[in-house]
N, C-alpha and C positions, 0 to 999 in steps of 0.2 A: 052306361055301356061306350065304349071306344070303337069305332068303326075304321076297318083297315081294307087295303086289297093287295093282292098281290098274284102275279102269275100261276105260280106252284107253291103250294105250303107243305114243309115235312114235317110231320107228327113224330118225333123222337130224335133225340140228339145222340145217339149211340153210334157206334161205327157206321152201320146202314146207313143211316140218315147223313150223318157228317161225309160220307164217302158219295151219297147220290148230290151233296151238295158242291162237293169238288167237282163231278164230273158235270155239273149242269155249267158250272162259272166255266169251267174250261172249253165248254161249247160257246160261251159267249152269252150263257143267259143267266142274268144277274137280277132278275126279279123273283127270287126266290126267298124263303123265309123258314127259318128250323126252329119249331117251336119243343121246348124240352120241360117237362112236366117238374125234375128235380132242381135243385140249386145248382148242380154243376153238370155239365157233359159229359158223355163217356156210356151212357145207359150201363151194360151189365160190365162195363171194363170200370174195374175200381180199384184201387191201391192204397197202402198205407206208406210211411217212410220208416227209417231206422229208429224212431221214437214209437211207434204204432199210430201215429196221427194220421186221419184220411189226408189224400191228397188232392190239390184243387187241382185238377187238369188244364185249367183256363189260365193259372198263374204263371206268371215267366218264372219265379221262384223255385221250382220243382228241381230235384236233383235226380241222380240217375241210383240211387240207393233208395228202391222203392220195391213193393212187392205184392202182386196180384191177389185180388180178393175173388176176382172173376177168371176168365179164360186167361190161361198162362201160356199155352203151347200154341205153336203151328207146325206144318209139316211142309216143308217148301218142295220135299220130291213128289208130291204129288198134289198141291194146293198151289199153282203155279200162277195165278192171279194175284192172291195175297202175297207170294214171296215177290211178284214185279214190283207191286205197291210199295211194299218195304223197300226194293232198291230205290226206286223212283223218287222216295220219300228222304233217301241216305240215313236210312236207319241201321245201328249195328244190333247184331244177332249172334247167339253163342247156342250151344248144344246143351242140353239138359245132362247135368253131372249124374253118371252114374257108375264111375268106376269104383270097384271094392265089391264086399258081401253086403247080402241083405239081411234085414230081421224079421222073423215071422212067428206070430202067435197062432197055433193051429187050431186051439181049442182055449174055452174059459177057463179051465185049472191050469193047464200045463203050461211051462214057462216058455219065454221066447226064446226060438233059435238061429242062431248063423246059419245061416247057408250061400250059395255062390248065387251072385247077382247075375244080371242079365243086362244086355244092352237093348234098347227099343230101335227097331228098325221098319221103315227108315227112323232117323235119331228124330227125338222130340226138340225145338227150337224155339228159344226164346229171343226177348229183345232187351237189350241195356237200357235200364230203365222201367223194364215192364211194359205191359201192353199200352200202358198211358201213354208213352211215347208216340204210340200210333195216334191216337188220338189229338195228342199236342202239335202232331206233326201236320196233320189234316186242319186242326184249327187256325196254325199259322198261313195256310193258303186259302184259307175260306174268309170272306167279308164278315170281321165279327159284329157290322151294325145287324146283320143277315141272321144272328143266332141269339134266341131270347129265351132266358131259363125261367123256372118257376110258373110255368104256364100249363096247367093241365086241362088237355082238351077233354070237354065232356059233352060235346054234340056237336054231330056233322048233318046239316039240312042241306037236300037236294033241290036245286031251283033250275029254270031252265037253262041258264048259259052258265052257272056257277056252281060253288058248294060254299055255304057259310061254316066255317070251323069257330066255334065258340070256345074260347079260353077263360079259365079261371086260374087267377092271380092266388098267391098266399095272403094278402091283403084284402082279398073280398072283391077285385076289382076284375069285371067282364069284359074281354076282347073279341070281338069276332072281326075273323078273317074273310075276305071274299075271293077265293081264288077258282082260277079254272081248273086246276087238277090237285090231287091231293095225294103224295106218297106217304105210306105210313109204315113207319118204321118200329112200330111196337110188337111182341110176340101176337098171332094170332088169336089166341085165348084170351090175353090180356084185351086186346081190341075189341074182340065181341062182348067182353063182359062190361069193360068199364066204359064204355062211349055210346051215346043213343044215336042212333040213325033214324035220321027222319026225310025219306019213306024207311020202313024197314029193310035190312039187307035178304035177297033174295034167301029163303029157309034152307036150302042145299048148302049155300055159302056161309050163311051161318052156323050152320051143322058143320062143317068140316072146320072152321075157325075153331069153334068151341072144343072140338076133338081133339085138335092139335095140340101134343105136349109143345111144354117151354122149357127149353134147355138152362139149366141153373135152377131152376126155380123150387126143385124140391133139396138141393143143394145146400150145406153148409161147408165153410172152411175155418180152421182155425190156423193160427201162423205164429211160431214162436219165432225170436231173433235173438242170438246171442253175440258176446263178446269173440269166441274162438268156435271155430267147425271142430268141435271134438270129436264128433263121428269119424270124420277123414282122418284124424289122427289113429285112429283104430283101424283103419281100413275099411271103412262103412261108407256106401255109398249113401247113407241119410233115406233110403227106400226101404219101406217096409210095409208088410200085411198082417192085418187083424182079425180074428175072431172075436176077440174079447172087447175091442172098443174101448174110449169110445169112437175112434178114429178107425175107419175101416182101411184107408191106403194113405201112405205118408211117402213124401219126397222130399229130398232137398232142394230148397226155395233160395239158397245165396246167390248175390248178384257179384259178377267179378268185379274185383276192387273192392268190393263195399261189405255191408253186415252178413255173417254167417247166419242162416235160416233153416227153419225146417218147416212144413206144412203139412196139412192132411185134410181128407174128406172126411167128415162124418157119417158113420155107419149107422147112428141112430135116425130112425124115421121123424120126419119134421112134427107130427104131432105129438111125439114123445119130446123133442128138444125144446116144444114149447112150454112145457110144463118145469122146466129144469132152470132155476137163475141162472145169469150169464155167468157169474163168479163159478159157483159149483161147477159149469160146463169147462172152463178154464182150469180148474184145481185137478178135475178129473183126467183134462188133457195133458197138464204136467204130469200126473203121476202115470199115465201111460206112459209119456216117452221117457221117464226116468227106467221103467222096469224092461224097456226097448234098448235103450243108449245108453242107458246109465247115468250116476248120480248128478253129471254136468247138467243133464237135462232140466232138473229140476228149477231152475233157476233163471229164466228167460231174462233180458234185458228190456224185451218188450213183449206183447202178444195181445192177439186181437181174434175175435170171432166174428165173421160176417155168415149171418144163416138169410138165404135169398128167399127162403117160403115166408119172411117175415116183411119181407120188401113189397110193399103195395105198387110199385112201379114194376114190377118181375112176375110176381105170382098173385093166382086167384086162390080162392077156397078150395076150388077143385085139385091144385096143384100142392096141397098138402098131404096130399096121400097118395100122389099119383107115382108112377115108376118111373123112375129115372130113365130117358131114352131119346136119340134123335128120331124124331117121326118123321115119316114122310111127307114131304113137302105139300100142303093144299094147294088150291086156286088161289092165285093172286089177283083176280079180276072178278067183276062180275062178268058173266057174257052177254046178257042182255037185260033189258030194264032199266030204271033210271038212275042205277048207278054204274052202266057201263060206260066207258071212256073217261072217267074222271076219277075214280079211284083204286089205287095199286098197291098192293102190301109189298115190301121190300126189306121186311126183317129177316135174320136168318133163319130161321124157319120157313122161309118162301125158296128157299135155294135148292134147287134139284138134286144136284152134287153133296153138299156139305151142310144139309139143315142143323141147325144148331150150333156149327163151328164160327170161328171168326172168319174162317175163308168163307163160308156161306153169306155171311153178312156182306160181303164183298162182292160175292157173286148175285146175291139177290138185288142189291142195290145197282148194279150194272143192268139188269136184265129190267129192272124198271125204269133204268134213263134210258135204255134204248128201246122199250115198249112207248114211251112216252113219246119219243122222238117218232116213232114209226106213226103213232097216231096222227102228231103234227102234221105230217106229209100225209096222211091218207084224207086228212081234213082238208088239204089244200089239193088235192086232184080233180075236184070238181070245179074249182075255178081255174085251173091248169086249163081244165078240157075245154071249157066254156073261152077262152081267151085261144085257145088252138081254132075253135070253130070259128069265131070271130076274125081271127088273120086268116083262114082258109076261105073265108067269104068275102072278105076284103080282095083278096089275091084272085078267086073265081071273077068278080066283078071287074075286075082291071084286067083280066085277061079279054074278056066279053068286049070292054072298051076298045082293047089295042085290035082285037078283031072287026071290029066295027067300022076303025078309022082306017 
C-alpha cells in the first residue's frame, strides 16, 4: 500500500470537482489532488464524436464535432455563475435549434402528427464542442499532475488531525491519501452507498444523502448522427414527443458547422431497458425516428446508446426504479461529531438553487470552497487572538515602565 499526503483531497473529477480545483488554484492553494474512479475526467459530462466513438476529454486531439451523452444545455438568463465561467474560459455558445414544426405521437396506435413548434423561454443554450469543452477548458487551467484517474475511493477514515482516503486502482494497487479536508464531488446517494466511513456518518446526514435522487441516474439517451439534416429540409425543428416510444422526448443535436444529429431521452424505465439487448434498443429507436421523421432517418451513419442507470459511477440499485427529479439539496456537511469540519459535499445535488444541473455543480463547488476558506479563517482566529493578547500585554508593560521612569 502506498501512502501520500495532501492538504485537500477532491473525490470525483466531474465539473464540480474540477471547478473546485480551479478555484483553489486561483487562490494559491496548490496542495490539492483530484481522485477520479473513471479512466476519464468529466463525470456525468460525456461525449461521442461524429463516428460514434467515446471522446477522451483529456486528449488534445478533440474536435468540436461532438455530441453530449449527459447534460446538454444551460440557461444564461438565470444561471449567471455558470454563464460567467463560460465567458471566463472563452467558450463559444449557441442557442438550441428550435425553428420549424414539431412531431407528436399522442397514442400507441395513432400516426405521428405535425404541429406548430414552440421556442423555449429563456432559450436553451449549448456549447460549441459540447459540454466536454467546459471540462477541457478547466483541465487546461488545473495542474495535470494533481488529477489522478482510475482511483476508486472505497473508504474514508477520520483521525484526530486528518482524513485517510483509501483508493483502489484497477490493477489492485491501494493508495491512501492523508488529507486535512475532503471535498466530495460524488452524488450524495452514490457517496453514501459506495464509500465506507470510519467512524460512521451521523445517522440523519446519512439518511439525507441516501434519499437524495441523483440527476441523470434513471436516464438513458440515444443519439443518431446523419450526413444531412433532412428534418430541417422538411421545415421540422427535430423536436418531438411520443407516447409510443421508446424515446419520449427528441431534440436536434446538431453542432454548428458539424454533423447533423438527433437525440432522444428514453421513456422506457431503466428496469425494462436492462432486459433489452443494446442492438434491439437501437433498432427500436431507428424505427421510431423513421415513423416520425421519414425514411431518411432509418440509416444513421453512427448511433449510440448511453444508459446512465447502468453506470456504476453514477447510479445505485435504488436509482434503477427511481423517479427522475431534481431533488432538494441535503446538508453538505456534518454539523457535529468527528466528521464536522473535514468533509464537504460539492456535487451538483448539493446546490441550493440548481440541484442536478450543470449550474448546480458550479454553485456547489464554489460554496464548498468558500466554506473551506471560512473554516480555515475560523481556525486561525484563536491564534490571532492569542497574538493580540500578547501584544496588548507587551504594550501595557511598556506603558507602565515609561510611567515609572
